[in-house]
Structure formats: structure tokens, C-alpha cells
N, C-alpha and C positions, 0 to 999 in steps of 0.2 A: 494883066498881072493879077493873080488870084489874091484875095485879101486875107485868106486863112480863116475867115470867120464867116461860116455859111449862114449864121443867123442874120447878120447885117446885109449879106448878099441878098437874102430873101426879102428884106425890108425894101430893097431899091425897086422890086417888082411889085409892090403893093402900095396902095395909097397912104401918104403920110399921116401919121397920128398928130393931130394938131392940139391936142390938150396939153396945157403947159404943166410941168411938175410943180407940186406945191412946194412952198418954202419949207426949209428944214423943220422949223418950230412948229409948224402946222400940219404935219403929215399925220398926226394921230387924231386930228379933229374929225368929228363926224357924229352922226345921229347915234343915240344909244340904242340899246340892245333889245332884241326880241320883240320889237314893236312891229306888228303886221303891216303897218302902213310903210315901213322902212324896206320891206322886202322888194327886191327887183321886179319891175314890171316889163322889163324887156328881156329877150333871151340872153342867158349868160354866154359870155365868149368862150369858145373852146380853146382851152390853154394846152398846148402841146408839151410833151415832157421836156423838149428842148428849151422852151421858154422858162419852164419852171426851174431847170437847171441853171439858166442864166440868172435868175432872180434868187439864186440860193448862194450865200457867201461860202467861198470854199474853205474858210477857216473855221468859223463858228457853225455852219451849216444852216444858220437861220435865215429867214427871208430879209432881203436886202431893201433899205429904205434910203431916200435921198439924204445927204448927197451920196451917189454911188461913185466910187472912184474906179479908175482904170489905169493900167500901164500902158506904155507906147505899143504893146502888141495886142491891146484889146481886152486883157484878162480883168475882171472886175472882182471887187470885195467891198464889204460894207465900211462905213466910216469908223465904227467902234473898233474893228480889227486892224485898220491901217497903222495905228502906232504899235500894235502888238507884233506885227512883223517887220518892225524898224524901217518902214518906208520902202520895203522890197516886195516885189510882187511874189505871192506864195506860190505861183504856177511856173513863172519863167525866171524868177529872181532878178529881173530888171527893175530899175529904180521907179518908184511909183509917181513922184512928183505930186502935182495938184490937178491932174486931168479928171474932169467929170465926164461921166458917160450919160450926156443929156438924152440921147436916143432911147437908151434902156429905161430912164426915168419917164420918159413919155410913154413907152410901151406899158410900163407898169400902172401908170395913171389911167389907162384905158381898160385895165382887167377888172372883171367882177368875179369873185370866187365864193364858193360855199364856206361857211364857218367849219373850222376844224373839228367841232364838236357835233357834225352832222349825224355820226353814228349814235350819238345820245339823244338825238330828237330835234336839234335845231335845224330849221328849214330856211333860214335866212342866206341871201346872197348879198355880199357886200363889195364895195369898191375895194381895191387893193389896199388904198392908204387908210381905209376906215376899219378893215378887217381886224387888225391887231387890237385896236381899242375895244371893238365889240367882244373879241375873244377874252379879254380881261375881265369883262363883267357878264358874259353869257349866262343866262340862267340854267343852261344845260351843261355847263362845265362840270366834270366829275369831282366828287368830294375825295379827300384824303382819308385814309383809315384812322378813325378817332382813338384807336388803342394807343395808349402812352407807355405801356411797359416795354416797348421794343422800337426800334427804328423801322417800323413798318412802312413800305412803300407802296402798298396796294392802293389803287384808286378806282372808283366806280360810282354808280349811282346808289341811291339809299337801300333799295331792295338787295343789291349785290352785296353792300357793305354789311348789312344785317346778317345775311347769311355767312359772310367771311368771318365776321366776329364770333358766331356761334360755332362755326366748324373748325376754323383755324386757330382762334384765340381762346376758344372754350369759355367764352364769356357767359355768365349768368343772364338769362332772359326771363323777365317777369312781365305779366299782362296786368298791370295795376297802376293806379295813380297815387298810392300811398306805399310807403316802405318803412322798414324797421331792420336796420342792420347793426351787426355787432362786430367790432374789430378789435382784435387781441393781438399783442405782441409781447413775447416773452421778456425781452430785454429792451425797454423803451429808451435807455440812454444811447442806443446805437441807431442814429437817424441817418439814413442815407438819402441822397436825391433820387428817390425810385417810387415808382408808383405801386400802391398796394393793391388796389382793386378797381375794377370797373365793371359796373352792372348796367344793362340796358333795359329800360322800361318801355312798354307799348301802351299807350293810352290815348284816347281821343283821334285815333287813326294816325298817330305820329310816334316817332322813337325818340327817347332821351337817353343820355349817357350820364350816369352818377359816377364821380371820380371821387376817390378818397386816398390821400397820400401824405407821406412825411417829406419834409424838405428843410433845407437851412435858410432862414431869414436872417442875413448877417451872420452873426455868431450864434444866434439862438435857433434851436430846432422848434418847428412848429408843425402842426397838422393842419390840413385843408380839406374841406368837401365842396364840391360844386357840381352843377348840372349843366349839360351841353345839349343843344337842340340838333337833331339829325335833319338839317335842312338850312335854308337860307335865313339870314338875319330878319328879313321882313315878316316871315312867319313865326320866328322865335318869339317876336314881340307880342304875339297873341297869348302867351302863356306865362304863368308865374310859378314860383315854387318856395316852399319853405323847408328849413333844416333846423333840427333841434338836437342838442347834445347836453347831457347834465348828469348829476349824481350828488349824493350827499347834501340834498336840498338845494341845490344850485343848478342853474341851467343857462345855456346861451342859445339863442334863436337868431336865424338868418332868414331874411326873405328878399328874393330878387328875382330877375328875369333871366332865363337859361340863355347862354350864348351859343351862336351858331357854331357848328363844327368847322365852318370857314375860318374861324379864329382857332389858331392851334392850341392844343392843350397847355403848352408852356406859357403861351402868351396870356391865357386866362389865369392860370395859376399866378404868373408874376405880376398880375395887375390886382392880386388879392380880392378877385370879384367871387367871393364865397364864404363859407364858415370857417373863420381862422381859429384855431385852438392852440394856445400856447402850451409847451410841455408841462409846465407846473400846474396849469389848470387841468389839463388832460389827465395827469396823475392823481390830482384831487378827485376828479370825477371817477377815477378807477378805484378809488378807496385809500389813496393816500400813503401806501406802503413803498411805492416807487420800484416795486419788484416786477410788476406786470401791468401792461396798459390794456384796459378793458373799457372800451368806448361804445356806447349805443347811440346810434345816429338814426333819428326818425324823420320823416318828411312827407310832404305831399305835393302834388302837381295839379294845378287847376288851370282852366281856360278862361281868359278874361272876356267878359261880354262886349 
């Protein structure tokens, strides 16, 4: 009698995989990322499209990790989606129960796959159960667009994002490590949670994003300026920057380390990691008549030795 599952029929004609599946809490354990010593030294197993489909949850379409559940007809899904389908198989609607698909868990444990960021330059080959952890920290994973004035979903490497910011968002580009910007608003009493300006600076062979915006801090409207580094945090720490704003014989100075664009714009803003200017002080710097905001923000970027 046919089993109805050609994959498991094929398994009977092949040597049994004897690698035990890892326990659920350990499935993401593995060595870290982009270390050449961690690259596979043996040929990668050829993974057919049918095996890839079996290791894809039919509900969330993500890779399945133990415990892999199956119904009495052999259809599988991931443990995260099991409660979402109310314990009913999404394929045949039979009750799922608590059946584990141990054979598929063993097959998964035997696989070695390339990083999904291979097209961005990662050459690593990783065991199936270590691949996900690697990809969470892979140095080649793309960056999100740092433009904060819209919900931009574009991702890519740094050269691509620089061109995208220039061509699609019409961001001002400067090749300098010092800057002097003037921000003007005709009605400073109208403060929205919106970005005012993004400027990109190229210096020391790197790119930096200068943000300036108004937002509500509780009930109080404030302004903030901060710098982000277009690259990873470990490189961002090699640089420092200062910002200065003032008028009427007074000034505020901020000095800090640029945050990586891996940290979202809102995360940096809401951590107040930048030059904070309260509205009454901003109006004082602007001349004190409360009719127009006129702020001049100067700054510089330097590389730490």
C-alpha cells in the first residue's frame, strides 16, 4: 500500500541518518558569524527542492525547527504555528495531536546550507540548526534605509543605500567632516512627530547621517540633532562627533559617538542620544520673539586614534 508521501518512501532506500535532533532549547546554539574557521570543510549536501519544501512551514512559510509537528497523514508545520491553526492540520484539516516528525528532524540535522545573504558576499556554509543564529548576526546582512521621513522599506549594502538616498530621497550630500546648518520654521508652536532634515556626510572613507527633527517629549515639544554611522556598531565606535547650537550669548554643546544605522532612527531618538533643545531654549536662541525658529547647528566628525 502506498504511503502517500514520496519523500519518506525515498528515505527507505537510503542509509538512515543517525544524527539525533537537538533539544528544542538548543537548536540555535552554534558558533558565531563570518569566522573563516567555521566554514564547512566538507562538500555541502545537495538539497533538493522537495526537501526544502518539507522544511518550510505551510502557514508562516519560514524554515521549520524542532519540535516539528505532523498530523496522522504526515503533513508538517512548525511549533509556533500549531496553536494558530487551533490544532488542525492546515493541509488536510485533521487533528494534529502531539505527533513529532522525528525523521524530518534528523534529516534537517544532517543538512548544511549557505547563508541567505550569499548574494551580499557571505561565503559561509552552516549546519541547518546553526544557520538561523548566524544570519541574525551576519556581517553581510543588508542595512535598512536610514531615511526617517517616510516608511521606506528599501534595504541594501552601503553603496546602494547612498545612491538610493541621493536619487530617491534627494538627500543633501557633503564631502566634509565639519558642518554648519541652519534650521528655520515659521510657526515653532506647531511641533509634529516628523523628521525635518537628513544630511549625509562623506569623510574618512565612511558615510554619516545627520538627523534634525522636532518631536514631543511627554507634553513638551523638543528638538533633537544626532549623527548615525552607515555601517556596523564596531566601526562606528572608531569615530566621535560634536554638535553646538546657540545664540544671544548662550550655547549648548553635545559630544558623542555616532550610532550605527543598525539601530533604527526612532530607537536613537527615543533614547535621547543626541543634542536635545527644549522649545523655550530654541526660541531664545532664535531671538526670543517666539515668531520664528532660527537655529544654527554646527558640528564636526573626527576619527579616534
